[in-house]
C-alpha positions as CSV (number, residue, x, y, z in Angstrom):
1,M,60.3,-10.7,-31.2
2,K,63.7,-10.5,-29.5
3,S,62.8,-7.3,-27.7
4,T,59.4,-8.7,-26.5
5,V,61.3,-11.6,-24.9
6,L,63.8,-9.3,-23.3
7,I,61.0,-7.1,-21.9
8,A,59.2,-10.2,-20.5
9,V,62.4,-11.6,-18.9
10,G,63.3,-8.1,-17.5
11,S,59.8,-7.7,-16.0
12,L,59.9,-11.2,-14.5
13,L,63.3,-10.5,-12.9
14,L,62.1,-7.2,-11.5
15,S,59.0,-8.8,-10.0
16,V,61.0,-11.7,-8.5
17,T,63.7,-9.5,-6.9
18,S,61.1,-7.1,-5.5
19,T,59.2,-9.9,-3.6
20,L,62.3,-11.7,-2.4
21,G,64.1,-10.6,0.7
22,Q,61.5,-8.3,2.2
23,T,62.6,-7.6,5.7
24,S,60.8,-5.9,8.6
25,A,62.9,-2.8,7.9
26,D,61.9,-2.9,4.2
27,L,58.2,-3.0,5.1
28,N,58.6,-0.3,7.8
29,K,60.2,1.9,5.2
30,N,57.1,1.6,2.9
31,Y,54.2,1.1,5.3
32,P,53.5,2.5,8.7
33,P,53.8,-0.2,11.4
34,M,50.8,-1.1,13.4
35,T,50.5,-2.9,16.8
36,A,47.7,-5.3,17.5
37,Y,47.0,-6.6,21.0
38,E,45.3,-9.9,21.6
39,V,42.9,-8.9,24.3
40,R,41.2,-12.3,24.4
41,P,42.1,-15.5,22.6
42,G,41.4,-14.9,18.9
43,I,40.3,-11.3,19.5
44,L,42.5,-8.4,18.4
45,M,42.5,-4.8,19.4
46,T,44.3,-2.0,17.6
47,A,44.7,1.5,19.0
48,E,45.3,5.0,17.7
49,F,46.8,7.7,19.8
50,A,46.5,11.5,20.3
51,A,49.6,13.7,20.2
52,D,49.9,13.5,24.0
53,G,50.1,9.7,23.8
54,Q,46.6,8.9,25.2
55,V,44.5,6.5,23.2
56,C,41.9,8.2,21.1
57,K,40.3,5.1,19.3
58,M,40.3,1.4,19.8
59,T,39.1,-1.2,17.3
60,L,38.1,-4.7,18.4
61,E,37.7,-7.5,15.9
62,P,38.2,-11.2,15.7
63,R,41.3,-12.7,14.1
64,R,40.1,-13.9,10.7
65,T,43.2,-15.6,9.5
66,S,45.3,-18.5,10.9
67,K,48.2,-20.5,9.7
68,D,45.9,-22.8,7.8
69,S,42.7,-20.8,6.9
70,I,40.8,-17.6,6.4
71,N,37.4,-17.4,8.1
72,L,35.4,-14.3,7.2
73,G,32.3,-15.4,9.2
74,V,33.9,-15.0,12.6
75,L,31.9,-12.7,14.9
76,V,32.7,-11.1,18.2
77,D,30.7,-12.5,21.1
78,D,28.3,-9.8,22.5
79,D,29.2,-10.6,26.1
80,L,32.9,-10.2,25.3
81,V,32.2,-6.9,23.6
82,N,30.3,-5.6,26.7
83,A,33.1,-6.8,29.0
84,F,35.8,-5.2,26.8
85,V,34.0,-1.9,26.5
86,D,33.4,-1.7,30.2
87,E,37.1,-2.5,30.7
88,V,38.5,0.2,28.5
89,A,35.7,2.8,28.9
90,P,34.0,2.2,32.3
91,V,30.4,3.6,32.5
92,A,31.4,6.2,35.0
93,S,34.0,7.7,32.6
94,R,31.7,8.0,29.5
95,G,29.8,11.0,30.6
96,K,26.1,11.8,29.9
97,P,24.3,9.9,27.1
98,G,24.4,11.8,23.8
99,R,21.5,12.5,21.5
100,F,22.3,9.5,19.2
101,D,22.7,7.0,22.1
102,G,21.2,3.6,21.1
103,M,20.6,4.5,17.4
104,T,20.9,1.7,14.9
105,L,21.4,2.3,11.2
106,M,20.3,-0.8,9.2
107,M,21.2,-1.3,5.5
108,G,19.6,-4.7,4.8
109,Q,21.5,-7.1,7.0
110,P,24.5,-4.9,7.7
111,A,24.0,-2.5,10.6
112,I,25.8,0.0,12.8
113,T,24.7,0.5,16.4
114,L,25.8,3.7,18.1
115,K,26.2,4.2,21.9
116,D,26.9,7.9,22.1
117,Y,28.1,9.6,25.3
118,E,29.6,12.9,26.2
119,F,33.2,11.6,26.2
120,V,33.1,8.3,24.3
121,T,31.3,6.9,21.3
122,I,30.9,3.1,20.9
123,R,30.1,1.7,17.4
124,R,29.2,-1.9,16.7
125,Y,29.4,-2.8,13.1
126,G,27.8,-6.1,12.2
127,T,25.0,-8.1,10.7
128,T,21.4,-8.4,11.9
129,R,19.7,-11.7,12.5
130,N,16.0,-12.2,13.1
131,I,15.5,-14.7,15.9
132,D,12.0,-15.5,17.1
133,G,10.7,-12.2,15.6
134,K,13.4,-10.0,17.3
135,Q,16.3,-8.3,15.5
136,F,19.8,-9.0,17.0
137,L,23.1,-7.4,15.9
138,E,26.0,-9.9,15.6
139,P,29.1,-7.7,15.8
140,W,32.0,-8.0,13.4
141,V,34.0,-5.0,14.5
142,V,33.6,-2.6,17.5
143,T,35.2,0.8,17.9
144,V,35.5,2.9,21.0
145,T,36.4,6.5,20.2
146,W,37.2,9.2,22.8
147,N,35.3,12.3,21.6
148,K,37.6,15.0,23.1
149,R,40.8,13.5,21.8
150,T,42.1,13.9,18.2
151,C,44.0,11.0,16.7
152,T,47.3,11.9,15.1
153,P,48.1,10.4,11.7
């Protein structure tokens, strides 16, 4: 009985001390830091880079948490997606359309739409909606990947 209580108290003390006093340096020691850019109000972009420092992949998604709530139903506006993609990968820099350009893979409501080019691949991950008999993709996350660049871990 006495040893069970000691083990319980010791475990509690260990868990309390490990959660108290976590600094930025502590977190950086255990987890790789990541930078997010707010490209539009409430819209975050993260970037991965190649060894030469050039961007190799960008991920665009809405901020789903705030000080007061978590909202998993937030989508990225399609016009905003088009404007962002044109901003970071202008049409003239994408190259020729690839053989999978415009392909959509649907798995029930979730879907991935692929815009495949010689130098860039754009993926829209989202959910499909049927509006007036037409299928529309409402994006949750969008990635822009530069095909000729290899991201470094």
